[in-house]
C-alpha positions as a LaTeX table, in Angstrom:
\begin{tabular}{lrrr}
\hline
Residue & $x$ (\AA) & $y$ (\AA) & $z$ (\AA) \\
\hline
Unk1 & 12.87 & 5.35 & $-25.39$ \\
Unk2 & 9.45 & 5.47 & $-23.87$ \\
Unk3 & 6.36 & 6.03 & $-26.01$ \\
Unk4 & 2.59 & 6.25 & $-25.31$ \\
Unk5 & $-0.06$ & 6.38 & $-27.92$ \\
Unk6 & $-3.69$ & 5.53 & $-28.50$ \\
Unk7 & $-4.27$ & 3.52 & $-31.64$ \\
Unk8 & $-7.14$ & 4.07 & $-34.10$ \\
Unk9 & $-9.00$ & 1.16 & $-32.44$ \\
Unk10 & $-8.61$ & 2.84 & $-28.99$ \\
Unk11 & $-5.93$ & 0.39 & $-27.64$ \\
Unk12 & $-3.57$ & 2.17 & $-25.29$ \\
Unk13 & 0.05 & 1.33 & $-26.27$ \\
Unk14 & 2.88 & 1.99 & $-23.85$ \\
Unk15 & 6.37 & 0.80 & $-24.60$ \\
Unk16 & 10.01 & 1.27 & $-23.66$ \\
Unk17 & 12.67 & 0.12 & $-26.21$ \\
Unk18 & 15.86 & $-1.09$ & $-24.67$ \\
Unk19 & 18.21 & $-2.15$ & $-27.47$ \\
Unk20 & 20.62 & $-3.72$ & $-25.06$ \\
Unk21 & 18.00 & $-6.13$ & $-23.55$ \\
Unk22 & 18.00 & $-9.76$ & $-24.70$ \\
Unk23 & 14.34 & $-10.31$ & $-23.69$ \\
Unk24 & 11.01 & $-8.80$ & $-24.34$ \\
Unk25 & 8.01 & $-8.50$ & $-21.91$ \\
Unk26 & 4.51 & $-8.02$ & $-23.28$ \\
Unk27 & 1.51 & $-7.32$ & $-21.04$ \\
Unk28 & $-2.12$ & $-7.17$ & $-22.17$ \\
Unk29 & $-4.19$ & $-5.49$ & $-19.40$ \\
Unk30 & $-7.99$ & $-5.76$ & $-19.89$ \\
Unk31 & $-10.10$ & $-3.41$ & $-17.77$ \\
Unk32 & $-12.22$ & $-5.92$ & $-16.12$ \\
Unk33 & $-12.01$ & $-7.73$ & $-12.70$ \\
Unk34 & $-13.86$ & $-8.90$ & $-9.73$ \\
Unk35 & $-15.22$ & $-5.46$ & $-9.01$ \\
Unk36 & $-17.11$ & $-5.39$ & $-12.23$ \\
Unk37 & $-19.12$ & $-8.49$ & $-11.34$ \\
Unk38 & $-22.72$ & $-8.61$ & $-9.99$ \\
Unk39 & $-24.39$ & $-11.45$ & $-8.12$ \\
Unk40 & $-24.64$ & $-14.34$ & $-10.64$ \\
Unk41 & $-21.38$ & $-13.22$ & $-12.23$ \\
Unk42 & $-18.83$ & $-13.73$ & $-9.23$ \\
Unk43 & $-15.61$ & $-15.31$ & $-10.49$ \\
Unk44 & $-16.42$ & $-14.93$ & $-14.17$ \\
Unk45 & $-13.40$ & $-12.61$ & $-14.94$ \\
Unk46 & $-11.05$ & $-15.04$ & $-13.38$ \\
Unk47 & $-12.65$ & $-18.03$ & $-15.18$ \\
Unk48 & $-12.27$ & $-16.16$ & $-18.43$ \\
Unk49 & $-8.68$ & $-15.59$ & $-17.79$ \\
Unk50 & $-8.06$ & $-19.29$ & $-17.51$ \\
Unk51 & $-10.07$ & $-20.02$ & $-20.64$ \\
Unk52 & $-7.97$ & $-17.59$ & $-22.77$ \\
Unk53 & $-5.35$ & $-20.32$ & $-22.94$ \\
Unk54 & $-7.77$ & $-23.02$ & $-24.01$ \\
Unk55 & $-7.72$ & $-22.34$ & $-27.77$ \\
Unk56 & $-8.35$ & $-19.63$ & $-30.44$ \\
Unk57 & $-9.41$ & $-19.66$ & $-34.06$ \\
Unk58 & $-5.73$ & $-19.79$ & $-35.08$ \\
Unk59 & $-4.09$ & $-21.69$ & $-32.10$ \\
Unk60 & $-5.07$ & $-24.66$ & $-30.10$ \\
Unk61 & $-4.39$ & $-25.01$ & $-26.45$ \\
Unk62 & $-1.26$ & $-27.16$ & $-27.25$ \\
Unk63 & $-0.17$ & $-24.70$ & $-29.89$ \\
Unk64 & $-0.05$ & $-21.97$ & $-27.29$ \\
Unk65 & 1.91 & $-23.74$ & $-24.69$ \\
Unk66 & 4.32 & $-25.42$ & $-27.12$ \\
Unk67 & 5.15 & $-22.08$ & $-28.80$ \\
Unk68 & 6.32 & $-20.43$ & $-25.67$ \\
Unk69 & 8.01 & $-23.63$ & $-24.46$ \\
Unk70 & 10.03 & $-23.74$ & $-27.70$ \\
Unk71 & 11.14 & $-20.14$ & $-27.22$ \\
Unk72 & 12.37 & $-20.85$ & $-23.79$ \\
Unk73 & 9.92 & $-18.08$ & $-22.62$ \\
Unk74 & 6.92 & $-17.80$ & $-20.34$ \\
Unk75 & 3.26 & $-16.98$ & $-20.75$ \\
Unk76 & 0.89 & $-16.51$ & $-17.79$ \\
Unk77 & $-2.04$ & $-14.50$ & $-16.50$ \\
Unk78 & $-3.64$ & $-13.09$ & $-13.41$ \\
Unk79 & $-6.88$ & $-11.43$ & $-12.32$ \\
Unk80 & $-7.24$ & $-8.59$ & $-9.97$ \\
Unk81 & $-10.16$ & $-6.54$ & $-8.67$ \\
Unk82 & $-9.94$ & $-4.06$ & $-11.53$ \\
Unk83 & $-8.06$ & $-5.73$ & $-14.36$ \\
Unk84 & $-7.02$ & $-9.13$ & $-16.03$ \\
Unk85 & $-3.47$ & $-9.34$ & $-17.34$ \\
Unk86 & $-2.06$ & $-11.76$ & $-19.89$ \\
Unk87 & 1.71 & $-11.47$ & $-20.25$ \\
Unk88 & 4.70 & $-13.15$ & $-21.80$ \\
Unk89 & 8.43 & $-12.82$ & $-21.44$ \\
Unk90 & 10.47 & $-14.19$ & $-24.35$ \\
Unk91 & 14.06 & $-14.13$ & $-25.73$ \\
Unk92 & 14.42 & $-11.23$ & $-27.98$ \\
Unk93 & 14.21 & $-12.08$ & $-31.79$ \\
Unk94 & 11.88 & $-10.87$ & $-34.60$ \\
Unk95 & 10.64 & $-14.40$ & $-35.06$ \\
Unk96 & 9.77 & $-14.86$ & $-31.28$ \\
Unk97 & 8.28 & $-11.45$ & $-31.03$ \\
Unk98 & 6.02 & $-11.88$ & $-34.12$ \\
Unk99 & 4.78 & $-15.20$ & $-32.87$ \\
Unk100 & 4.22 & $-14.05$ & $-29.35$ \\
Unk101 & 2.20 & $-11.05$ & $-30.48$ \\
Unk102 & 0.21 & $-13.12$ & $-32.93$ \\
Unk103 & $-0.74$ & $-15.57$ & $-30.17$ \\
Unk104 & $-1.65$ & $-12.84$ & $-27.54$ \\
Unk105 & $-3.69$ & $-10.97$ & $-30.13$ \\
Unk106 & $-5.58$ & $-14.08$ & $-31.02$ \\
Unk107 & $-6.24$ & $-14.78$ & $-27.32$ \\
Unk108 & $-7.42$ & $-11.23$ & $-26.89$ \\
Unk109 & $-10.04$ & $-11.41$ & $-29.80$ \\
Unk110 & $-10.58$ & $-14.91$ & $-31.13$ \\
Unk111 & $-11.06$ & $-17.36$ & $-28.23$ \\
Unk112 & $-13.45$ & $-20.23$ & $-29.11$ \\
Unk113 & $-14.09$ & $-21.82$ & $-25.80$ \\
Unk114 & $-14.17$ & $-25.57$ & $-26.70$ \\
Unk115 & $-16.74$ & $-27.16$ & $-24.43$ \\
Unk116 & $-14.55$ & $-30.15$ & $-23.27$ \\
Unk117 & $-11.71$ & $-27.66$ & $-22.35$ \\
Unk118 & $-14.13$ & $-25.32$ & $-20.70$ \\
Unk119 & $-15.56$ & $-27.94$ & $-18.36$ \\
Unk120 & $-12.14$ & $-29.28$ & $-17.39$ \\
Unk121 & $-10.91$ & $-25.81$ & $-16.65$ \\
Unk122 & $-14.06$ & $-25.19$ & $-14.50$ \\
Unk123 & $-12.82$ & $-28.06$ & $-12.35$ \\
Unk124 & $-9.27$ & $-26.42$ & $-12.23$ \\
Unk125 & $-10.60$ & $-23.06$ & $-11.15$ \\
Unk126 & $-12.71$ & $-24.73$ & $-8.38$ \\
Unk127 & $-9.52$ & $-26.42$ & $-7.17$ \\
Unk128 & $-7.72$ & $-23.05$ & $-7.21$ \\
Unk129 & $-10.54$ & $-21.55$ & $-5.04$ \\
Unk130 & $-10.13$ & $-24.35$ & $-2.52$ \\
Unk131 & $-6.40$ & $-23.85$ & $-2.49$ \\
Unk132 & $-6.95$ & $-20.16$ & $-1.61$ \\
Unk133 & $-9.21$ & $-21.26$ & 1.21 \\
Unk134 & $-6.39$ & $-23.40$ & 2.54 \\
Unk135 & $-3.92$ & $-20.48$ & 2.44 \\
Unk136 & $-4.13$ & $-18.25$ & 5.60 \\
Unk137 & $-2.45$ & $-15.32$ & 3.80 \\
Unk138 & $-4.72$ & $-15.31$ & 0.83 \\
Unk139 & $-7.90$ & $-16.06$ & 2.71 \\
Unk140 & $-7.24$ & $-13.41$ & 5.34 \\
Unk141 & $-6.57$ & $-10.81$ & 2.71 \\
Unk142 & $-10.00$ & $-11.73$ & 1.26 \\
Unk143 & $-11.47$ & $-11.22$ & 4.70 \\
Unk144 & $-9.70$ & $-7.83$ & 5.03 \\
Unk145 & $-11.26$ & $-6.68$ & 1.68 \\
Unk146 & $-14.60$ & $-8.01$ & 2.75 \\
Unk147 & $-14.38$ & $-6.05$ & 5.95 \\
Unk148 & $-13.27$ & $-2.63$ & 4.70 \\
Unk149 & $-15.23$ & $-2.70$ & 1.46 \\
Unk150 & $-18.17$ & $-4.75$ & 2.44 \\
Unk151 & $-20.63$ & $-2.60$ & 0.79 \\
Unk152 & $-18.69$ & $-2.34$ & $-2.51$ \\
Unk153 & $-17.85$ & $-5.02$ & $-5.21$ \\
Unk154 & $-14.17$ & $-4.32$ & $-4.16$ \\
Unk155 & $-14.99$ & $-6.47$ & $-1.16$ \\
Unk156 & $-15.84$ & $-9.46$ & $-3.14$ \\
Unk157 & $-13.33$ & $-12.40$ & $-3.70$ \\
Unk158 & $-11.54$ & $-12.37$ & $-6.96$ \\
Unk159 & $-12.15$ & $-16.02$ & $-7.70$ \\
Unk160 & $-15.69$ & $-16.31$ & $-6.38$ \\
Unk161 & $-16.83$ & $-19.45$ & $-4.64$ \\
Unk162 & $-16.99$ & $-22.92$ & $-6.00$ \\
Unk163 & $-20.79$ & $-22.53$ & $-6.10$ \\
Unk164 & $-20.42$ & $-19.31$ & $-8.03$ \\
Unk165 & $-18.16$ & $-20.85$ & $-10.68$ \\
Unk166 & $-20.37$ & $-23.96$ & $-11.05$ \\
Unk167 & $-23.27$ & $-21.62$ & $-11.85$ \\
Unk168 & $-21.71$ & $-19.64$ & $-14.66$ \\
Unk169 & $-23.18$ & $-20.72$ & $-17.94$ \\
Unk170 & $-21.10$ & $-21.00$ & $-21.19$ \\
Unk171 & $-23.15$ & $-18.38$ & $-22.93$ \\
Unk172 & $-22.61$ & $-15.94$ & $-20.00$ \\
Unk173 & $-18.81$ & $-16.55$ & $-20.28$ \\
Unk174 & $-18.83$ & $-15.89$ & $-24.10$ \\
Unk175 & $-20.79$ & $-12.67$ & $-23.71$ \\
Unk176 & $-18.44$ & $-11.46$ & $-20.82$ \\
Unk177 & $-15.42$ & $-12.20$ & $-23.01$ \\
Unk178 & $-16.91$ & $-10.45$ & $-25.92$ \\
Unk179 & $-17.81$ & $-7.28$ & $-23.94$ \\
Unk180 & $-14.79$ & $-6.90$ & $-21.81$ \\
Unk181 & $-11.93$ & $-8.67$ & $-23.59$ \\
Unk182 & $-12.65$ & $-8.32$ & $-27.32$ \\
Unk183 & $-14.21$ & $-4.75$ & $-27.08$ \\
Unk184 & $-13.44$ & $-3.50$ & $-23.55$ \\
Unk185 & $-10.70$ & $-1.16$ & $-22.64$ \\
Unk186 & $-7.22$ & $-2.64$ & $-23.44$ \\
Unk187 & $-3.81$ & $-1.40$ & $-22.60$ \\
Unk188 & $-0.74$ & $-3.11$ & $-23.87$ \\
Unk189 & 2.72 & $-2.55$ & $-22.31$ \\
Unk190 & 5.94 & $-3.86$ & $-24.02$ \\
Unk191 & 9.54 & $-3.43$ & $-22.90$ \\
Unk192 & 12.79 & $-4.65$ & $-24.21$ \\
Unk193 & 14.43 & $-5.12$ & $-27.66$ \\
Unk194 & 11.52 & $-5.30$ & $-30.10$ \\
Unk195 & 10.18 & $-3.87$ & $-33.40$ \\
Unk196 & 7.88 & $-1.03$ & $-32.37$ \\
Unk197 & 6.34 & $-0.51$ & $-35.83$ \\
Unk198 & 5.49 & $-4.27$ & $-35.97$ \\
Unk199 & 3.76 & $-4.13$ & $-32.49$ \\
Unk200 & 1.76 & $-1.08$ & $-33.47$ \\
Unk201 & 0.63 & $-2.52$ & $-36.81$ \\
Unk202 & $-0.27$ & $-5.93$ & $-35.30$ \\
Unk203 & $-2.34$ & $-4.37$ & $-32.47$ \\
Unk204 & $-4.09$ & $-1.99$ & $-34.94$ \\
Unk205 & $-5.69$ & $-5.13$ & $-36.49$ \\
Unk206 & $-7.63$ & $-5.97$ & $-33.41$ \\
Unk207 & $-11.32$ & $-4.93$ & $-33.15$ \\
Unk208 & $-12.44$ & $-1.58$ & $-31.89$ \\
Unk209 & $-12.10$ & $-1.11$ & $-28.11$ \\
Unk210 & $-13.78$ & 1.14 & $-25.71$ \\
Unk211 & $-11.66$ & 4.11 & $-24.60$ \\
Unk212 & $-13.24$ & 4.58 & $-21.09$ \\
Unk213 & $-13.68$ & 2.38 & $-18.13$ \\
Unk214 & $-16.90$ & 1.76 & $-16.08$ \\
Unk215 & $-18.26$ & 4.06 & $-13.52$ \\
Unk216 & $-18.97$ & 2.47 & $-10.24$ \\
Unk217 & $-21.81$ & 3.34 & $-8.01$ \\
Unk218 & $-20.91$ & 4.33 & $-4.41$ \\
Unk219 & $-17.35$ & 4.06 & $-5.39$ \\
Unk220 & $-15.62$ & 5.15 & $-2.19$ \\
Unk221 & $-16.61$ & 2.96 & 0.55 \\
Unk222 & $-14.60$ & 2.42 & 3.80 \\
Unk223 & $-15.67$ & 0.60 & 6.85 \\
Unk224 & $-13.45$ & 1.22 & 9.95 \\
Unk225 & $-13.69$ & $-0.50$ & 13.28 \\
Unk226 & $-12.75$ & $-3.94$ & 14.50 \\
Unk227 & $-13.66$ & $-7.35$ & 13.09 \\
Unk228 & $-12.88$ & $-10.83$ & 14.59 \\
Unk229 & $-13.10$ & $-13.56$ & 11.98 \\
Unk230 & $-12.60$ & $-17.18$ & 13.06 \\
Unk231 & $-10.64$ & $-19.53$ & 10.90 \\
Unk232 & $-9.19$ & $-23.00$ & 11.00 \\
Unk233 & $-5.62$ & $-21.73$ & 10.91 \\
Unk234 & $-3.35$ & $-21.97$ & 13.98 \\
Unk235 & $-1.87$ & $-18.48$ & 13.79 \\
Unk236 & $-3.58$ & $-15.08$ & 14.20 \\
Unk237 & $-3.43$ & $-12.89$ & 11.09 \\
Unk238 & $-3.57$ & $-9.28$ & 12.35 \\
Unk239 & $-4.23$ & $-6.33$ & 9.90 \\
Unk240 & $-4.22$ & $-2.70$ & 10.88 \\
Unk241 & $-5.45$ & $-0.78$ & 7.78 \\
Unk242 & $-6.23$ & 2.70 & 6.69 \\
Unk243 & $-7.92$ & 4.13 & 3.56 \\
Unk244 & $-6.08$ & 6.04 & 0.82 \\
Unk245 & $-8.86$ & 8.42 & $-0.23$ \\
Unk246 & $-7.03$ & 10.74 & $-2.54$ \\
Unk247 & $-5.46$ & 9.91 & $-5.82$ \\
Unk248 & $-1.75$ & 9.99 & $-5.80$ \\
Unk249 & 0.16 & 13.02 & $-7.18$ \\
Unk250 & 3.60 & 12.48 & $-8.31$ \\
Unk251 & 4.90 & 13.87 & $-5.06$ \\
Unk252 & 2.58 & 11.77 & $-2.82$ \\
Unk253 & 3.26 & 8.58 & $-4.70$ \\
Unk254 & 7.02 & 8.73 & $-4.20$ \\
Unk255 & 6.42 & 9.74 & $-0.60$ \\
Unk256 & 4.35 & 6.70 & $-0.18$ \\
Unk257 & 6.99 & 4.37 & $-1.54$ \\
Unk258 & 9.48 & 5.67 & 1.02 \\
Unk259 & 7.05 & 5.73 & 3.85 \\
Unk260 & 6.00 & 2.15 & 3.21 \\
Unk261 & 9.61 & 0.95 & 2.96 \\
Unk262 & 10.32 & 2.44 & 6.29 \\
Unk263 & 7.23 & 0.98 & 7.97 \\
Unk264 & 7.23 & $-2.63$ & 6.90 \\
Unk265 & 8.73 & $-3.30$ & 3.38 \\
Unk266 & 12.41 & $-3.91$ & 4.32 \\
Unk267 & 14.35 & $-5.89$ & 6.91 \\
Unk268 & 15.36 & $-2.64$ & 8.59 \\
Unk269 & 11.81 & $-1.34$ & 8.66 \\
Unk270 & 10.04 & $-0.25$ & 11.90 \\
Unk271 & 7.64 & $-3.20$ & 12.15 \\
Unk272 & 10.29 & $-5.92$ & 11.18 \\
Unk273 & 12.71 & $-4.58$ & 13.58 \\
Unk274 & 10.41 & $-4.14$ & 16.60 \\
Unk275 & 8.13 & $-7.22$ & 16.14 \\
Unk276 & 10.49 & $-9.77$ & 14.81 \\
Unk277 & 14.02 & $-8.85$ & 15.64 \\
Unk278 & 13.66 & $-7.19$ & 19.14 \\
Unk279 & 10.66 & $-9.10$ & 20.50 \\
Unk280 & 10.66 & $-12.43$ & 18.43 \\
Unk281 & 6.85 & $-12.27$ & 18.19 \\
Unk282 & 6.43 & $-13.37$ & 14.56 \\
Unk283 & 7.98 & $-14.78$ & 11.45 \\
Unk284 & 5.91 & $-12.75$ & 8.90 \\
Unk285 & 5.45 & $-8.93$ & 9.24 \\
Unk286 & 5.15 & $-6.50$ & 6.40 \\
Unk287 & 3.25 & $-3.41$ & 5.24 \\
Unk288 & 1.72 & $-2.81$ & 1.75 \\
Unk289 & $-0.52$ & $-0.42$ & $-0.18$ \\
Unk290 & $-2.84$ & $-0.70$ & $-3.17$ \\
Unk291 & $-4.43$ & 2.05 & $-5.09$ \\
Unk292 & $-7.46$ & 1.61 & $-7.46$ \\
Unk293 & $-9.07$ & 4.30 & $-9.59$ \\
Unk294 & $-11.35$ & 5.50 & $-6.80$ \\
Unk295 & $-10.23$ & 3.77 & $-3.70$ \\
Unk296 & $-7.12$ & 2.66 & $-1.79$ \\
Unk297 & $-5.55$ & 1.03 & 1.23 \\
Unk298 & $-2.50$ & 1.05 & 3.31 \\
Unk299 & $-2.06$ & $-1.85$ & 5.78 \\
Unk300 & 0.39 & $-3.62$ & 7.94 \\
Unk301 & 0.13 & $-7.42$ & 8.41 \\
Unk302 & 1.44 & $-9.75$ & 11.22 \\
Unk303 & 1.12 & $-13.35$ & 11.65 \\
Unk304 & 1.64 & $-14.52$ & 15.29 \\
Unk305 & 0.74 & $-17.10$ & 17.85 \\
Unk306 & $-2.68$ & $-16.69$ & 19.60 \\
Unk307 & $-1.02$ & $-15.98$ & 23.03 \\
Unk308 & 1.04 & $-13.24$ & 21.56 \\
Unk309 & $-1.66$ & $-11.36$ & 19.76 \\
Unk310 & $-2.28$ & $-8.70$ & 22.47 \\
Unk311 & 1.48 & $-7.77$ & 22.75 \\
Unk312 & 1.77 & $-7.81$ & 18.91 \\
Unk313 & $-1.12$ & $-5.51$ & 18.42 \\
Unk314 & 0.10 & $-3.11$ & 21.25 \\
Unk315 & 3.46 & $-2.86$ & 19.64 \\
Unk316 & 2.06 & $-2.23$ & 16.11 \\
Unk317 & $-0.18$ & 0.64 & 17.40 \\
Unk318 & 2.73 & 1.92 & 19.43 \\
Unk319 & 4.92 & 2.11 & 16.35 \\
Unk320 & 2.11 & 3.96 & 14.43 \\
Unk321 & 1.84 & 6.46 & 17.23 \\
Unk322 & 5.58 & 6.97 & 17.29 \\
Unk323 & 5.63 & 7.66 & 13.60 \\
Unk324 & 2.86 & 10.33 & 14.02 \\
Unk325 & 4.53 & 11.87 & 17.09 \\
Unk326 & 8.16 & 11.56 & 16.39 \\
Unk327 & 8.47 & 10.98 & 12.60 \\
Unk328 & 11.38 & 9.27 & 10.92 \\
Unk329 & 15.04 & 9.89 & 11.42 \\
Unk330 & 17.40 & 11.01 & 8.62 \\
Unk331 & 19.14 & 7.81 & 8.68 \\
Unk332 & 15.80 & 5.90 & 8.28 \\
Unk333 & 14.89 & 7.85 & 5.25 \\
Unk334 & 18.34 & 7.54 & 3.71 \\
Unk335 & 18.18 & 3.77 & 4.22 \\
Unk336 & 14.74 & 3.52 & 2.63 \\
Unk337 & 15.74 & 5.64 & $-0.43$ \\
Unk338 & 18.91 & 3.54 & $-0.93$ \\
Unk339 & 16.77 & 0.29 & $-0.69$ \\
Unk340 & 14.24 & 1.64 & $-3.26$ \\
Unk341 & 16.96 & 2.93 & $-5.66$ \\
Unk342 & 18.64 & $-0.28$ & $-5.53$ \\
Unk343 & 15.56 & $-2.21$ & $-6.38$ \\
Unk344 & 15.04 & 0.05 & $-9.41$ \\
Unk345 & 18.70 & $-0.44$ & $-10.53$ \\
Unk346 & 18.54 & $-4.18$ & $-10.27$ \\
Unk347 & 15.15 & $-4.29$ & $-11.94$ \\
Unk348 & 16.41 & $-2.20$ & $-14.94$ \\
Unk349 & 17.68 & $-5.44$ & $-16.56$ \\
Unk350 & 14.46 & $-7.40$ & $-15.86$ \\
Unk351 & 12.04 & $-6.66$ & $-18.65$ \\
Unk352 & 9.02 & $-7.90$ & $-16.85$ \\
Unk353 & 9.83 & $-5.57$ & $-13.91$ \\
Unk354 & 10.18 & $-2.68$ & $-16.47$ \\
Unk355 & 6.85 & $-3.63$ & $-18.24$ \\
Unk356 & 4.98 & $-3.81$ & $-14.77$ \\
Unk357 & 6.53 & $-0.47$ & $-13.81$ \\
Unk358 & 5.21 & 1.15 & $-16.98$ \\
Unk359 & 1.67 & $-0.27$ & $-16.22$ \\
Unk360 & 1.67 & 0.91 & $-12.74$ \\
Unk361 & 2.68 & 4.37 & $-13.60$ \\
Unk362 & 0.24 & 4.63 & $-16.43$ \\
Unk363 & $-2.66$ & 3.24 & $-14.30$ \\
Unk364 & $-2.04$ & 5.85 & $-11.61$ \\
Unk365 & $-1.79$ & 8.66 & $-14.08$ \\
Unk366 & 1.99 & 9.26 & $-13.22$ \\
Unk367 & 4.72 & 10.25 & $-15.60$ \\
Unk368 & 6.37 & 7.45 & $-17.53$ \\
Unk369 & 9.95 & 7.61 & $-16.32$ \\
Unk370 & 13.19 & 5.90 & $-17.00$ \\
Unk371 & 15.21 & 4.36 & $-14.20$ \\
Unk372 & 17.35 & 7.42 & $-13.82$ \\
Unk373 & 14.26 & 9.70 & $-13.60$ \\
Unk374 & 12.84 & 7.40 & $-11.03$ \\
Unk375 & 16.09 & 7.44 & $-8.94$ \\
Unk376 & 15.90 & 11.25 & $-9.01$ \\
Unk377 & 12.29 & 11.26 & $-7.90$ \\
Unk378 & 13.01 & 8.88 & $-4.96$ \\
Unk379 & 15.97 & 11.01 & $-3.90$ \\
Unk380 & 13.92 & 14.15 & $-4.13$ \\
Unk381 & 11.41 & 12.96 & $-1.46$ \\
Unk382 & 11.66 & 15.29 & 1.63 \\
Unk383 & 10.86 & 14.41 & 5.25 \\
Unk384 & 7.94 & 16.92 & 5.21 \\
Unk385 & 6.50 & 15.12 & 2.15 \\
Unk386 & 6.57 & 11.89 & 4.06 \\
Unk387 & 5.04 & 13.19 & 7.26 \\
Unk388 & 2.27 & 15.07 & 5.42 \\
Unk389 & 1.29 & 11.77 & 3.82 \\
Unk390 & 1.55 & 9.83 & 7.06 \\
Unk391 & $-0.59$ & 12.24 & 8.93 \\
Unk392 & $-3.19$ & 12.21 & 6.23 \\
Unk393 & $-3.41$ & 8.52 & 6.08 \\
Unk394 & $-2.89$ & 7.37 & 9.82 \\
Unk395 & $-5.99$ & 8.82 & 11.25 \\
Unk396 & $-7.41$ & 6.87 & 14.26 \\
Unk397 & $-11.06$ & 7.37 & 13.36 \\
Unk398 & $-10.60$ & 5.67 & 9.96 \\
Unk399 & $-8.48$ & 2.70 & 11.23 \\
Unk400 & $-9.73$ & $-0.80$ & 10.56 \\
Unk401 & $-8.49$ & $-3.84$ & 12.48 \\
Unk402 & $-8.90$ & $-7.38$ & 11.45 \\
Unk403 & $-7.98$ & $-10.34$ & 13.64 \\
Unk404 & $-8.23$ & $-13.59$ & 11.63 \\
Unk405 & $-7.61$ & $-16.94$ & 13.35 \\
Unk406 & $-8.69$ & $-19.10$ & 16.12 \\
Unk407 & $-11.20$ & $-17.86$ & 18.69 \\
Unk408 & $-9.52$ & $-15.21$ & 20.79 \\
Unk409 & $-10.12$ & $-13.07$ & 23.97 \\
Unk410 & $-11.57$ & $-10.00$ & 22.43 \\
Unk411 & $-11.58$ & $-7.97$ & 25.61 \\
Unk412 & $-7.81$ & $-7.87$ & 25.84 \\
Unk413 & $-7.49$ & $-6.62$ & 22.25 \\
Unk414 & $-10.33$ & $-4.05$ & 22.65 \\
Unk415 & $-8.71$ & $-2.73$ & 25.77 \\
Unk416 & $-5.49$ & $-2.07$ & 23.78 \\
Unk417 & $-7.41$ & $-0.15$ & 21.16 \\
Unk418 & $-8.87$ & 2.12 & 23.84 \\
\hline
\end{tabular}
């Protein structure tokens, strides 16, 4: 049973009770992230995420970690451009659920930021930033965001720089936490075998929260063209990206999932088959999409050797042209639908998967469907739906190309683009 309600304190509660489940997944999603940050605040949302675990009025840092360890469960968090999530997955029992909710609610409203813990965690965050800098996938994705959204806070890195984190004062962190975590927009997603009435009652005891999110100036920004960014890594990271300007409708969302699966999200996809299997040009190739409240991106990504970059890019663009001119075969569509339906069926017993599925649907304004309803939606996607979406997105005048790696001959790549 799926329920959605807005509590008296404006917390958005979305849940799916599954009595046969032996676990429970709980996700607290705070509407704040790197795009909310201005100069002098870069990295503060991510820093706050770390500090949520460092102690509250009721639970010490050690209390929090030991509680979930004793359950055999997990508790973790992540920061994105538009939200911070703290989540837990635990074995289902009234005792476990009560304690997990008590801890998560205390983290959401009663953090105390002990000075010694805060300064130690500042060092941990700085080490994480350096680790991202050493990761070609992570750092190239940051470079892509910085290219296509360079005039928008969306283009800023999520973690900020080491210098940014060093400069964030304790008072600034406390006020950020108070504004966006204690009183900002909060949505809670729960799936599994749990007591709904207890969850609703516990969340209702939290302070009043805002019911709306921030408005962003110059919200839709997209910079097309070509960018060459030199890095220390041996391989070239190539991204071909396009904007998703319109919000998803229910029909266009499911068309996008099928389209993306056929392009680069499966082993039988166009890009995987052409670049890796037929030509042996790369190990890593995939496509992905992200949609924010007012902006979005679809992109394909390939990692290849420097001397194979021209051929790789040529084949990527050739496949995109082929999609626009010839479309997809019935067998490709059937295979992609089968893959997506299989993922949903297997995910049905994974409560974290179900919880995140609820959050994704809710954030995109889509219906909150059960697995069987999702399977029907996927199977209902028609070829015309896919091609309408593809032609709307894959427009040459809005394409962005990023080549991230060792210094390369730009003339050859630019010749391919022409």
